[in-house]
Residue, then its C-alpha position, 0 to 999 in steps of 0.5 A: x855584459x860582465x864577461x863580454x869582450x872588451x876593447x884594447x889598443x896598443x897605443x896609450x893615447x889615440x885621437x880620432x884623427x888617426x883611429x887606425x894607429x892602434x889596429x894596424x897589427x890586427x889588420x895584418x894578422x898571420x895567415x891573412x891576405x893582403x889588406x889595403x889601408x885607407x884613411x877612414x876608420x876601421x876598414x880592412x879592404x881586400x881586392x876581389x874579382x867581381x862576378x855580377x854588376x856592382x856599384x861603389x858605396x862611396x860614389x854610387x857609380x857603377x864599378x866597370x871591370x872585374x876588380x873591386x875592393x871590399x871591406x871584410x868587416x862591413x862589406x863596404x865596396x868601392x873602386x880602386x880610385x875611391x880608396x883614397x877618398x873613403x870617409x865613411x867609418x866602418x861598422x866596427x869603429x862607428x860606435x866609438x866615434x859617437x861622443x854622446x850615444x843616443x839609443x834607437x827605437x826599433x820597430x818592424x820595417x816597412x815594405x820598401x827596399x832598404x839596406x842594412x846600415x851595419x852589414x850594408x846588405x839588402x833587407x828582405x823578409x821578416x828580419x828587417x827592422x827600422x828606427x822609429x825616430x831616424x832613418x836607420x834600417x838593419x837586420x834584427x841580428x845586426x841591430x845589436x851592433x848598430x851605432x847608437x847615433x839616433x837623433x838627439x831630440x831634447x835636452x835632459x839637463x846634462x848635455x844642454x845645447x843651443x846650436x843644432x848640427x847636421x845629423x848625417x845618416x848614410x844611404x837609403x835616400x832617393x836614387x835621384x837625390x843630388x849632392x849639395x856640394x858637387x851637384x852630382x847624383x849621390x843617391x842609389x837604389x842599388x847600394x847603401x850610398x850617399x849621406x843625408x841630414x835627418x833634420x834639414x834633408x840635405x843630401x851629399x856624397x860620403x866624400x863631400x859632406x865633410x866640407x859642409x858647415x856643421x850648423x844645420x838650418x833645419x831646411x824647408x820645415x824649420x818654421x813648423x819644426x819643434x827645435x830640440x833645444x826647446x824641449x826638456x825631459x828628464x829621461x833617466x829610468x825611461x827608455x826612448x820608447x817611453x819618452x816618445x810614447x811609441x808602442x812597445x808592442x812593435x819592438x822586436x827581440x833584437x839581441x837574438x840572432x835569427x837561426x831556424x836550425x841549430x845544426x851547423x850548416x855545411x857547404x863546399x869547403x866551409x863550416x859554420x861555428x856558433x860563437x858566443x861573446x862571453x858567459x852572459x851571451x850564453x845565458x841569453x842565447x845571443x850568438x853569431x854564426x861564423x863561416x870559415x874554411x874547413x882547414x883554418x888556423x886559430x888566428x884566422x878563426x879568431x879574426x873571423x869571429x872578431x869581424x862577425x862581432x864588429x870588434x876592431x882589435x888585434x886577434x892575438x889579444x883574444x882566444x876561442x874557448x870550448x864552452x867550459x873546456x880548453x882553448x884553441x892555441x896559436x898553432x892549432x888547426x881546426x879541421x872537422x874531418x881531420x887532416x894529415x897534419x900531426x897537429x889536428x885538434x878536435x878531430x872526432x867532433x867540433x864543439x857545438x859552441x865556442x866562447x870568444x874571450x879576451x886574454x888576461x892583460x897586465x894593462x887595459x885601455x880606456x877611451x875617455x870622451x869629453x863631456x862637452x859638445x864642442x871639442x876637436x877630438x872624439x876621444x883619447x885613450x889611456x892605459x890603466x893597470x891593477x894599481x890605477x885608481x879613479x883619481x889617477x885616471x882623472x888626473x891623467x885625463x885632465x892633463x890631456x883635456x883640461x876640462x870635466x870629462x866622462x870616462x868610459x870603457x867599451x864592451x862589444x863596441x856598444x856599452x859605455x861606463x861613465x864617471x861624471x862630476x858629482x853635482x845636484x840635478x833638479x829632477x822633474x818628471x812629468x807624467x800624464x795619468x788618464x782614465x780617472x773619474x771625471x769632474x773631481x777636485x784636485x784633493x779628490x784626485x790626490x786621495x784617489x792616487x794615494x789609494x791606488x798608486x800609493x804615491x808619496x806626497x813629498x815627492x809627487x805633486x799634481x800640477x794640472x787637473x783636466x776634470x772633464x777628461x778624467x786626467x791629471x798631470x803629476x810632477x815627480x822629483x825622484x826618478x825611482x818613484x816616477x818609474x814605479x808610478x809609471x809602471x804601476x799605473x799601466x796595471x791599475x784600474x779605477x772604477x773599472x777604467x784602465x789607467x794610461x800613463x805617459x811621460x810628458x816633455x816640457x817645452x821651454x817656450x822662452x827659447x822658441x824662435x820668434x815668428x815660429x809656429x810649431x806643428x802639433x801632429x795627431x795621427x790615428x794609426x787605425x784609420x786608413x788601413x796601414x797608411x796611418x801607421x806609415x804617416x806616423x812613422x814618416x812625420x816622426x822622421x821629418x819633425x821632432x818626435x815630441x810633436x807627433x802623437x799617436x791618438x790610440x795612446x792617450x788621445x789628443x790631451x797629451x799633445x795639447x797639454x805639451x803645447x799648452x804654453x806655446x804662444x802660437x802653433x798649428x795642428x794637423x789631424x790625420x784621421x777621419x771626420x770622427x778623429x777631427x771631431x775628437x780633437x776639436x772636442x778636447x780642444x773646446x774643453x781645455x782651451x781656457x788652459x792654453x796660451x794659444x786657445x784657437x790653433x788652426x787645424x789642418x787635416x790628412x783624410x784617412x777616413x771613409x767619408x772625409x767630408x770636412x777634408x773635401x771642402x777644405x781641399x785636403x782631398x777625398x782620401x790619403x793616397x800615399x802622398x809624400x809626407x814632406x809635401x803634406x807638411x809644405x802644404x800645411x805651411x802654405x795653407x790659408x786660415x778660414x773659420x768654421x761654425x760649430x754647433x751644440x746639440x742638446x738631446x733632452x729625452x723625455x716622454x712626449x704625448x701625442x699633443x706634444x706635452x712632456x711627461x717626465x724624463x726618460x734619461x739624463x740630458x746629453x750634449x754633443x758637438x757637431x762639425x759637419x752634419x746631424x741626421x735623423x731617420x734613414x741616413x742615421x739608420x744606415x750609419x747605425x747598421x754600418x757601425x754594428x757591422x764594424x763592431x762585429x768584425x773590426x779587422x775587415x774595415x781597413x779600406x774605404x772601398x770595403x767600407x763603402x761596399x758595406x754602406x751599399x749593402x745596408x742601403x739595398x736592404x732598406x729599399x722596401x723600408x718606409x718610415x713616415x718621419x714627418x709623423x714622428x717629429x715636429x720641427x722649429x727653425x728660428x722659432x718658426x714651425x716648418x711643415x714637413x713633407x713625406x720624408x724618411x730622413x732629415x739632415x742638418x748641414x753645416x758644410x756643403x758636403x755630405x755622404x762622401x762628397x755629395x752636394x745635398x743642398x744643391x747649387x741652384x739659386x733660390x731667393x729664399x735662402x742664402x748661399x751656404x758657407x761654413x762660417x755663415x752661422x746658419x744651418x741648412x735643413x734638407x729632407x730625403x725621401x728614401x734610399x733611392x733618393x739618397x743614391x740619386x744624390x750620391x750620383x749627382x742626379x738630384x739634390x735634397x728637399x730644401x726645407x729651411x735655413x737658420x741658426x736655432x733649431x728645435x725638434x720634438x721627437x715622439x718615438x725612438x729614432x736613429x740619429x747620427x752626428x758626424x757619422x756617430x750613430x745611436x738610437x735616440x729616445x723621444x724628447x726634445x733636440x735643440x741645436x744652437x751655435x757652440x761659442x766661438x768659431x774654430x780656425x781651420x786650415x784650407x789647402x792653397x789652390x796654387x802649387x807649392x813654392x819652389x824649394x830654395x837651393x841653398x845648403x841650409x834650405x834645400x829639402x830632398x824627398x822624404x824617406x817615406x816616399x822614396x822608391x815608390x808610393x804607398 
């Protein structure tokens, strides 16, 4: 903002070791009450009388007695004995202490109790927001003043690093968390207290974390975490929301304060002023409400406005102006109702809005930040005047630092302007474009992109083609061209198919730690109601967000392409059986392009049936388990192999004697993981599918979904289908005589219909014991809905018909079929089931309890943020 207030300091040079040196005058402004100064940057404490139970923000203990000390700027409350040990910077100074600002990705907050990291007050109502990448929570009106210190999750070519330091975040940690230094409780559910590293999960007191060694060991999850030093992405021209593939619809309007009434609120002895920070804030209608006594001196009004905007400067350097009119002078007394004082100003009417402006000065102060990570001070300050030039500033800075610098000036404690060394940087922006026609050549895709996106051939190159998925990856060597293509593709359709464009990071596989196996996470947020969205949020917090992918934003391909050169990795799929099949299908199609073609796959069950998750011990459904415990279980899981099957549906007109008489529709090939059903079983699935398509918003819980299945089953009680008359069955080239049945089911796993054992556990010398890796299918029949209900209740099993590895079915009439819960009506013809190449590697949850976490500083991991203060 060109006219917003700017930071000024009286000292020509100020180091981070003594950040208060230039603000003592501001803290002792005329007419102000006694202030208590501490070593922590920015705080302005005053003694208050406590009228309700209060906890210390420094040690998290209860404040006994009636006296406490509160910061007038950020509401930090503490004991008198804690004043000397306060190390947490005030909200007004925290942004200046961040050497490399990293923007937050704000979205709507969850339902759990949290505290604002800016004003330190409890979050409630619809004004609460949270960062999707780190554990920062704030009110929407406070977000503009939050510190830009989000986790640095990748390298962008300008600030490369190999060593990862702890990334500390204050507060919102479990109340039972213990300090790694003194071993006392450091968490609190009553106030914003305690510190936690957002990489390794270490927790400490605010006064203890300063003695912890800076290097982070990434904690218990280090073997599956994608190290930030191994990820590179040219992020210029792209927001963090784009880089992390976070849906922009969840981003709130953060700049505007939430005000429901434009009329000034009047309370006993108080009045509220609407204050804008410069002309640009007026245009944007971004203002803050400042509460002051009815009779107040100008210095106190300006000081209150500065505190409201979190500006730690001298109030004498600023003034309040009526919008386009005169300013308040130093001797003015603001009084809405008038006063006997002869100097009463604005006696008739207080202006509706005020502008906070910096007074013109002969010299200004610029903060200079070092352009490298390992440096002893956060910044130094130098004075400049109208005669100063860039060369003179750089020379003075080099005298102080002796190295390359980034010169910054601050507006509203947030905005920075950089002067950097002129150098050529290699630009390589990778975009994944999906939604194109399938099975085209590279040249055809190039022509298609030139036609619809007008790409420039000398700047854009297609590096990867995924013909079976209708997707290409383009590498662009110009930031502006990359931004143009990214935005244009979102509004472009090809062959009536909407394109999807995603920014893809590059994993530098040669920098991956030896023996590591990073985890690739896919989450379907539409599964399991809102639990999928909360899991997505939780995994982004615990891992690198570049390894967590939203399935509704491009499907599995973006994640698999990102990990294509990783020599060894694992996959975690959060969704139902259909989501797992989706991932396995795409993996099968592009495995020849992966260095690790067969990564083991774990499951978090978010669907209705979750039969595959059941037999792999991941449970019948997700019920709010701590995401950190889930990741530990994945790390300790054992690998097993599972068969996959290919189903060829060749629809042809078949006569009664079994002879084929021409094609009805093109052949269809699908993959099967769990089971394949024909008849009544598929008919119930089809009814459920149609009901979900009509009212998708109602199908957000397993309980409701099973109720719909039950209703569909009751409607079929009187229905009869002589299935044995409509099809012929061959297993391993042997004819199988079918009894009178209404449903035929082919099982690959010993779980069907939400955990029922359709094959049964009784021994039979004719058949072997079913396993998921035996290369055999179990063929079972059911006589109707009643029989299926008895199987679900554990009272009966199905009718065992055969066991084999090659199946041929001849269908003479249209019939409902379903594969892993996906139903449709199949035309008459032949259906062939055979093994689908190599077995897939799955992760089966270990039976034993999780290993006890080490207690060392680098390895201890506290409870994750998603599980604190209660479960889902």
